[in-house]
C-alpha positions in Angstrom: -159.0 -11.3 52.5 -157.7 -8.4 50.6 -154.1 -8.1 49.7 -152.4 -4.7 49.8 -149.8 -4.2 47.1 -146.7 -2.1 47.8 -146.4 -0.4 44.4 -143.4 1.8 45.2 -141.5 -1.1 46.7 -142.2 -3.1 43.5 -140.9 -0.3 41.3 -137.8 0.1 43.4 -137.0 -3.6 43.3 -137.4 -3.7 39.5 -135.2 -0.6 39.1 -132.5 -2.1 41.3 -132.5 -5.2 39.2 -132.4 -3.3 35.9 -129.5 -1.2 37.1 -127.6 -4.3 38.2 -128.2 -6.1 34.9 -127.2 -3.0 32.9 -124.0 -2.5 34.9 -123.0 -6.1 34.3 -123.7 -5.7 30.6 -121.7 -2.5 30.4 -118.7 -4.0 32.3 -118.8 -7.1 30.2 -118.8 -5.4 26.8 -115.6 -5.3 24.7 -115.1 -2.7 22.0 -115.3 -4.1 18.5 -111.9 -3.8 16.8 -112.1 -4.0 13.1 -110.2 -2.7 10.1 -107.5 -1.0 12.1 -104.3 -0.3 10.2 -101.6 -0.9 12.8 -98.8 0.3 10.5 -100.5 3.7 10.1 -100.8 4.1 13.8 -97.2 3.2 14.3 -96.2 5.8 11.7 -98.3 8.4 13.4 -96.5 7.8 16.7 -93.1 7.9 15.0 -93.9 11.1 13.3 -95.2 12.7 16.5 -92.1 11.7 18.4 -89.8 13.1 15.7 -91.4 16.5 15.7 -90.7 17.4 19.3 -87.1 16.2 19.0 -86.6 18.4 16.0 -88.0 21.4 17.9 -85.8 20.7 20.8 -82.7 20.8 18.6 -83.7 24.1 17.0 -84.5 25.8 20.3 -80.9 26.4 21.5 -80.0 28.1 18.2 -83.0 30.5 18.2 -82.7 31.1 22.0 -82.5 34.8 22.8 -80.5 36.2 25.6 -82.7 37.6 28.4 -82.0 41.0 29.7 -81.1 41.3 33.4 -83.9 42.3 35.7 -82.2 45.6 36.5 -82.2 46.7 32.8 -85.8 45.7 32.4 -86.8 47.7 35.4 -84.8 50.7 34.2 -86.6 50.6 30.8 -89.9 50.2 32.5 -89.4 53.3 34.7 -88.3 55.3 31.7 -91.5 54.3 29.8 -93.6 55.2 32.8 -92.0 58.6 33.2 -92.6 59.3 29.5 -96.2 58.4 29.8 -96.6 60.6 32.8 -95.1 63.6 31.0 -97.4 63.1 28.0 -100.4 62.8 30.3 -99.5 66.0 32.2 -99.1 67.8 28.8 -102.5 66.6 27.6 -104.1 67.6 30.9 -102.7 71.1 30.7 -103.9 71.5 27.1 -107.4 70.4 28.2 -107.4 72.8 31.1 -106.4 75.7 28.8 -109.2 74.8 26.3 -111.8 74.6 29.1 -110.6 77.9 30.6 -110.9 79.5 27.1 -114.4 78.2 26.5 -115.7 78.8 30.0 -117.8 81.9 30.5 -116.0 84.8 32.2 -116.5 85.3 35.9 -118.1 88.3 37.4 -114.7 89.9 38.2 -113.5 89.5 34.6 -116.8 91.0 33.3 -116.3 94.1 35.5 -112.7 94.5 34.3 -113.8 94.3 30.7 -116.4 97.1 31.2 
């Protein structure tokens, strides 16, 4: 009698077994700890902790007073108005330049003659 081999099932079983073994190896591994200077690491942590504390002490001295919201709004509206005025002036200048460069209309041509 001939035997039929289930090739896909065999590959699947082997892959499942390999994944299981690799997962166990990965979970069982421990990092190798060699040549670590514990004192240097402690010094780094102390230096890092000292810096934020120094910044916190300096912050109140350098703290600026914030302007009230109403004053800021007033300043913003003034700036907006100035920009609008400048924009209208520029638009008027451009209109004048375009009008000067534009060819004369038929009525103006008749008047000139």
